[in-house]
N, C-alpha and C positions, 0 to 999 in steps of 0.2 A: 652712777649706774649700779644696778643691783648685781649680785653675784651671777644670777642666771643670765642677765643681759650681757655681762662681760663674757660669760662662757659662750653665749650665742654669737657675740661679735668675734671672738677668737676663732670659732669654727667657721664662721662665714668668711672671715679674712683669709684663713688658711685655704679655703676652697678656691679662692681667686688664683692661687698659684698653680692649680691643676685645671687646665681648660676643660677637660672632659668631665670634671666633677662639679663644675659651677652651675648653679641654677639661680640666675639673678632675679627671677620673677618676684619672689616674696619681698626682697628689699626694694625692687622697683615699685611694687604696689605701695609700700610704706612711704617711699619718697614722693609718689604722686599724691597720696593722701595729705602729706605735709604741705606740698605746694598748694593744693586746693584750699587748705585752711589758711595759708598765708595770703593767697589772692583774695580770699573772702574778707580779709581785714583792710584791704586797700580803700582809702577814702579818695573822692574825686580830686581833692587838692594835692594829693600825693603823686598823681600820675605823671606830672612833669618834673618830679624830683630827680636828682642825679643818682647814679648807681656806681658801684665799683667798675663796671664795664663802661669806660669813659665815653664810648660811642652811643650808649643807650641811656635814655631816661626810663622811669618805671614803666611807662606805657609801652615803650619799644621792647623792653626786657620781657614783659609779660607776653607781648606779641610773639617774641622769639621762643619763649617757653611753649606757648600753644602751638606754634608752627613746628618746632622740633618734635613735639609729642605726636603731631600729625604725621611727620616723616617716619618715626619709628613704628607707628601703627601701620602705615603703608608697607614698610619693610616686613613687618610681621605677617602681613596678609599675602606676602609674596610679590608685591608690586615693586615698582622702581622708585625707591625713596629718593634717589638723586634727582629725580624730576620734580620733586616737591620743594617749593620755596620754604625755607625754614622760618617763616614769619606768617602771622595770620592777618589776612586782609579783610576789611569790611566789618570789623567788630567794633561796635559802639562802646563808649566808655562804661556803660552800665552792663555790658554783656560779657566781660572777661571771665567771670566765674562760671557762667553757663558754657562758654566756649571751651574753657579748659576741662571742665568736667566731661563734656562730650568727647573730647579727644583722648583724655586719659582712659575713659571707659572703652573707647574703641581700641586703644593700644593694649589694654589688659586682655580684651577679648581676642585680639589678633595673636597674642603670644600664649594663649591658654593651652594649645595642643603641644605636647612634649616634642613632637616631631620638629617643631620650629626651632628647637634649641640646637639641633645638629645640621639643619639645612644651611647650605652656604648662601650668604646674602651679600649684597653690595652696599657699602656704607662710604661716607666721604673719605675715609682713610684706607679704603681698599676692600678686598673680599675677605670675609671672615665667617666662621660658624655663627649661627644665630645667637648662641649664648654669649659669645664674646662681643657681638654687636650690641646686644641689650645691656651688657655690663658697661660698655662705653657710654651708653645713654644714661645709665644710672649715674656715672661720674658727672656727665654734663648736667643732669637734672639737679643733683645735689649741689653742685657748684653754683648753679643759678639760684638755688634755694638760699644759699648764703648771700649772694648778690642782692636778692630781693629783700631778705631779712635785714641786711645792713642798710639798704635804702629806706626801709620803713621804720627804722629805729628799733628793731628786734621786738616786734609785738608778741611773739610766741616763743616758748621754750622749744628748742629743736631737738629732735630724736637723734642721739649720737650714732646709732648703728648704721644708718645709711651713709653717714660721713666716714665711718671707719672702713666700710666697704669701698666707698669711692676713693679714699686715700690709698687703699691697697691697690686698686686698679691703676690709679695714676702713677704710683711708684713702679708698677710692673711695666706700663706701656710708654711712659715718658721719661726721658733722661733728666737728671737733676741739673746737668750742666746747660750751657747756652743752647737754646732751642732755635731751630731754623725758622725763617720767616713764614713758611707755609704751615707751621704748627699753630693751631688756634689758641694756644695758651702761651703766655710769656714765660721767660725763664724763672726758675724757682727763686723765691726770696726767703730770708730768714723769718721764721714765725715770730710774732710778737711774744714777749715774755708772758707766760701764763695762758697762752692761747688754748682754747678748747680744740676739739678735733676738727670743727668747721674752720676755725682760724688757721689751723695747720694745713688743711686741704687748700684753703684759699691761697696761703703763702706758697705752697708747693706749686700751685698753678699760676704764680706770678701776680696775684691780686693783693691790693692794699686796702685796708679799711678806709672808710670815708673820712674818719676823724681819729 
């Protein structure tokens, strides 16, 4: 990471600790661009491959990524995101890139107005200011980025800054000790020796590499 990137990461991470200062939109944009690039690498024979989310294969994971992006778009538009199923139905195997690009474009448009950052919204974990809700979805998006990259054999070099941001959010909102059954992340694991920031994020959220 360059000196300027490190400085940007430090300032971004510091902002996470002050809810009123955080604007997660730039890092969310970068996270979605990275997911779009990853989805674009998927070959048909990889869609049934396993992922670190043991209940998902690659196809189901991408469906969940598209559906989750649709949910945060609806939340940003002022709608009821909890009424949105966080999976995409009716998408053919050749249509995942187009489906994701459409939803991420909708989400970025939905959150473009600064007013959305302070408006209270309902998310699966409760009511929160928009900025905190979107930060939570950055964490989810970046975590699933690692899941997908791991499943695909790491076809692209990943941008570390979204993961630095996501790890800071995770450490702020999730305890490191045993997590309750209703928390959608397993308890923290030790990070593998030499793990990069994505590996540390994955371990903190209870994920293990596939091999």
